[in-house]
C-alpha positions in Angstrom: 3.8 -78.8 -52.2 3.6 -75.1 -51.4 4.5 -74.1 -47.9 1.6 -72.8 -45.9 2.0 -69.6 -43.9 0.0 -68.8 -40.8 -0.6 -65.4 -39.2 0.4 -65.0 -35.6 -2.5 -65.2 -33.3 -3.2 -63.0 -30.3 -1.9 -64.2 -27.0 -4.3 -66.6 -25.3 -4.3 -64.6 -22.0 -5.6 -61.4 -23.7 -9.4 -61.0 -23.4 -11.0 -60.0 -26.6 -12.7 -56.9 -25.2 -9.7 -55.4 -23.4 -8.7 -52.8 -26.1 -12.2 -51.5 -26.3 -12.4 -51.3 -22.5 -9.1 -49.3 -22.5 -10.4 -46.9 -25.1 -13.6 -46.3 -23.1 -11.6 -45.8 -19.9 -9.3 -43.3 -21.8 -12.3 -41.4 -23.0 -13.8 -41.3 -19.5 -10.6 -39.9 -18.0 -10.4 -37.3 -20.8 -14.0 -36.2 -20.0 -13.1 -36.0 -16.3 -10.1 -33.8 -17.0 -12.2 -31.5 -19.1 -14.9 -31.3 -16.5 -12.5 -30.4 -13.7 -10.7 -28.0 -15.9 -14.0 -26.3 -16.7 -14.9 -26.1 -13.0 -11.5 -24.7 -12.2 -11.9 -22.0 -14.8 -15.4 -21.2 -13.6 -14.1 -20.8 -10.0 -11.3 -18.5 -11.2 -13.8 -16.4 -13.1 -16.0 -16.1 -10.1 -13.1 -15.2 -7.9 -11.8 -12.6 -10.4 -15.3 -11.0 -10.4 -15.4 -10.9 -6.6 -12.0 -9.2 -6.4 -12.0 -6.9 -9.5 -15.6 -5.5 -9.2 -15.1 -3.9 -5.8 -11.8 -2.4 -6.8 -13.2 -0.9 -10.0 -16.2 0.4 -8.1 -13.8 2.1 -5.6 -11.8 3.7 -8.5 -15.1 5.1 -10.1 -16.4 6.3 -6.7 -13.2 8.3 -6.2 -14.1 10.6 -9.1 -17.8 11.1 -8.1 -19.3 13.4 -5.5 -21.3 12.1 -2.6 -24.7 12.4 -4.2 -23.5 10.5 -7.3 -22.1 7.7 -5.1 -25.5 7.0 -3.5 -27.9 7.9 -6.4 -26.0 6.2 -9.2 -23.4 3.9 -7.8 -22.9 1.7 -10.9 -22.7 4.5 -13.5 -19.6 6.3 -14.7 -18.9 9.7 -13.0 -20.3 12.7 -14.8 -16.9 14.3 -14.7 -13.4 13.4 -13.3 -13.2 15.2 -10.0 -9.5 15.3 -9.3 -10.1 17.6 -6.4 -11.3 14.6 -4.4 -7.7 13.4 -4.4 -6.3 16.8 -3.5 -8.8 17.1 -0.6 -7.9 13.6 0.7 -4.1 14.3 0.3 -4.2 17.6 2.2 -7.3 18.0 4.3 -7.4 14.4 5.5 -3.6 14.3 5.8 -3.4 11.2 3.5 -0.1 12.6 2.1 1.6 12.5 5.5 0.2 9.0 6.3 1.3 7.8 2.8 4.9 9.0 3.4 4.9 7.4 6.8 3.8 4.1 5.3 6.5 4.3 2.7 9.2 5.0 5.3 8.0 2.2 7.7 7.5 -0.4 5.0 10.8 0.4 3.3 12.8 0.1 6.5 11.0 -3.0 7.7 11.2 -4.8 4.3 15.0 -4.1 4.1 15.5 -5.4 7.6 13.3 -8.4 7.0 15.1 -9.4 3.8 18.6 -8.9 5.3 18.0 -10.8 8.5 15.7 -13.4 6.9 18.1 -14.2 4.0 21.0 -14.6 6.3 19.1 -16.9 8.7 17.6 -18.9 5.8 21.0 -19.3 4.2 22.6 -20.7 7.3 19.7 -23.0 8.1 19.6 -24.3 4.5 23.4 -24.7 3.8 25.1 -25.5 7.1 24.7 -28.5 9.3 25.0 -28.0 13.0 23.3 -29.2 16.2 19.9 -27.6 16.6 19.6 -26.7 13.0 16.2 -28.3 12.5 14.9 -27.1 15.8 15.7 -23.5 15.0 14.1 -23.9 11.5 10.9 -25.4 12.9 10.8 -22.6 15.5 10.8 -20.1 12.7 8.1 -22.0 10.8 5.9 -22.3 13.9 5.6 -18.5 13.8 3.5 -18.8 10.7 0.7 -20.5 12.7 0.8 -17.9 15.5 -2.1 -15.4 15.3 -1.0 -11.8 15.6 -3.9 -10.6 17.7 -3.0 -13.1 20.5 0.2 -11.2 21.2 -1.1 -7.6 20.9 -1.4 -7.1 24.7 2.0 -8.5 25.7 3.5 -6.8 22.7 2.2 -3.5 23.8 3.9 -3.8 27.2 7.2 -5.0 25.7 7.4 -2.2 23.3 6.4 0.3 26.0 9.0 -1.0 28.4 11.6 -0.6 25.6 10.6 3.1 25.2 9.6 2.5 21.6 5.8 3.0 21.9 4.4 5.6 19.5 7.6 5.5 17.4 8.3 4.3 13.9 11.2 2.3 15.2 9.0 0.2 17.4 6.6 -0.5 14.5 9.5 -1.4 12.2 11.0 -3.9 14.6 7.7 -5.5 15.2 7.0 -5.7 11.4 10.4 -7.4 11.0 9.7 -9.9 13.7 6.3 -10.9 12.3 7.7 -11.1 8.7 10.7 -13.3 9.5 8.9 -16.7 9.8 7.5 -16.6 6.2 10.7 -15.1 4.8 12.9 -17.8 6.4 10.5 -20.6 5.4 10.5 -19.5 1.8 14.1 -18.6 1.3 15.4 -21.7 3.1 13.7 -23.8 0.5 15.1 -21.6 -2.2 18.7 -21.7 -1.0 18.6 -25.5 -0.9 18.1 -25.5 -4.7 21.3 -23.6 -5.4 24.2 -25.7 -6.7 26.9 -26.7 -4.2 29.5 -26.6 -6.9 29.3 -22.8 -7.0 29.8 -22.5 -3.3 32.7 -24.9 -3.3 34.4 -23.0 -6.1 34.0 -19.8 -4.1 35.5 -21.4 -1.0 38.4 -22.7 -3.1 39.1 -19.2 -4.5 39.4 -17.9 -0.9 36.0 -16.5 -0.2 35.0 -16.1 3.4 31.6 -17.3 4.5 30.4 -13.7 4.6 31.8 -12.8 1.1 30.4 -16.1 -0.3 26.9 -15.2 0.9 26.8 -11.6 -0.2 28.7 -11.8 -3.5 27.9 -15.3 -4.8 24.9 -16.9 -3.2 22.7 -13.8 -2.7 22.8 -12.7 -6.3 21.9 -16.2 -7.4 18.9 -16.1 -5.1 17.6 -12.8 -6.7 14.3 -14.3 -8.0 13.4 -15.7 -4.7 14.4 -12.5 -2.9 12.2 -10.4 -5.1 9.2 -12.7 -4.7 9.5 -12.7 -0.9 10.1 -8.9 -0.8 7.0 -8.2 -2.8 4.9 -10.4 -0.5 6.3 -8.7 2.6 5.7 -5.2 1.1 2.0 -6.0 0.3 1.5 -7.6 3.7 3.1 -4.8 5.7 1.5 -2.1 3.6 -2.0 -3.4 4.5 -1.2 -4.0 8.2 -3.7 -2.3 10.5 -3.8 -4.1 13.9 -0.1 -3.6 14.8 0.1 0.2 14.1 -3.3 0.7 15.7 -1.8 -0.7 19.0 1.7 0.7 18.7 0.9 4.2 17.3 -2.4 5.0 18.9 -1.3 8.2 20.6 0.9 9.6 17.9 -1.4 10.8 15.1 1.4 12.5 13.2 3.1 9.2 12.9 0.1 7.2 11.7 0.4 4.9 8.7 -2.0 4.9 5.7 -4.3 2.3 7.0 -4.9 4.2 10.2 -5.5 7.4 8.3 -8.1 5.7 6.0 -9.9 4.2 9.1 -10.0 7.7 10.6 -11.5 9.1 7.4 -14.1 6.3 7.4 -15.1 7.2 11.0 -15.3 10.9 10.3 -17.2 10.3 7.0 -20.3 9.4 8.9 -20.3 13.0 10.3 -18.9 15.0 7.4 -20.3 12.9 4.6 -17.1 13.2 2.5 -17.4 9.8 0.9 -15.7 10.8 -2.3 -12.6 11.8 -0.3 -12.7 8.4 1.5 -12.7 6.5 -1.8 -10.0 8.7 -3.2 -7.9 7.8 -0.2 -8.6 4.2 -0.8 -7.5 4.5 -4.4 -4.3 6.2 -3.2 -3.7 3.2 -0.9 -4.5 0.5 -3.5 -2.8 1.8 -6.6 0.8 1.5 -5.4 0.5 -2.2 -4.6 -1.2 -2.9 -7.9 1.6 -1.1 -9.7 4.3 -3.0 -7.7 2.8 -6.3 -8.4 2.3 -5.6 -12.1 5.9 -4.4 -12.6 7.4 -7.4 -10.8 4.9 -10.0 -11.8 7.4 -12.0 -13.9 10.0 -11.9 -11.2 7.5 -13.2 -8.6 6.4 -16.1 -10.9 10.1 -16.9 -11.6 11.0 -16.9 -8.0 8.1 -19.2 -7.1 8.8 -21.7 -9.9 12.6 -21.6 -9.3 12.2 -22.6 -5.7 9.7 -25.4 -6.5 12.2 -27.6 -8.4 15.8 -28.3 -8.1 
């Protein structure tokens, strides 16, 4: 008698409709992902339009005359009027304000990165009593509004004899930039391998030499990212120099100069010079970000994972 073979049957505890239910659930999740992805792309497109259109309009208005700006604001300029930039650079003293901003931002960024990187390195790599308290004290500075300290800050800077000086503005910029710098770089320094630091100490490196010659070069992506954010933030600062440099017009920074042009434009009607000055203020930051875009993204992603 021939042996009979039987096919294995499905487990008794598996409902017959479960595979179909799983398939329907998978299709539903796929549709949800596509829906949220589409909404995200739509939100990014709207945000891009909100940001890009005013910037492009400013660039176009910088090459027009006053009548063109008001009569045909959305058309291309009839001709490229480069004299608008020359008039803003010399007559409105934008050139002097631009150089003042370059000097102040360069010095303050250097001081912020030097002090911030050293503080972040110690807080991230060394254990001592009060470590977390100091770290959270720095982080709490991120939640402190600048305008709340303007009045006491004015008196402190005046008592130090630094009112209406670039030195006073530089020191204040450094103080207000340190919380974000320490917060970001501390997280970045924690991701660096301990084996490299241990090898350096075995080779006879002091703590100072280990930081400047070994750990700091390894943190270059994070340093570049934070430096760019500090440059952009300090370049666009208006409240602090308005309070600290109010009586020294020859030491004004670019934001103060543009605000002064905006006020005077209501009387002199030199709107083309105003938009030329705005273009001079905007272009350097766009160029800096475009040049260092990859380094910024590398620094952000490197500090996110260990």
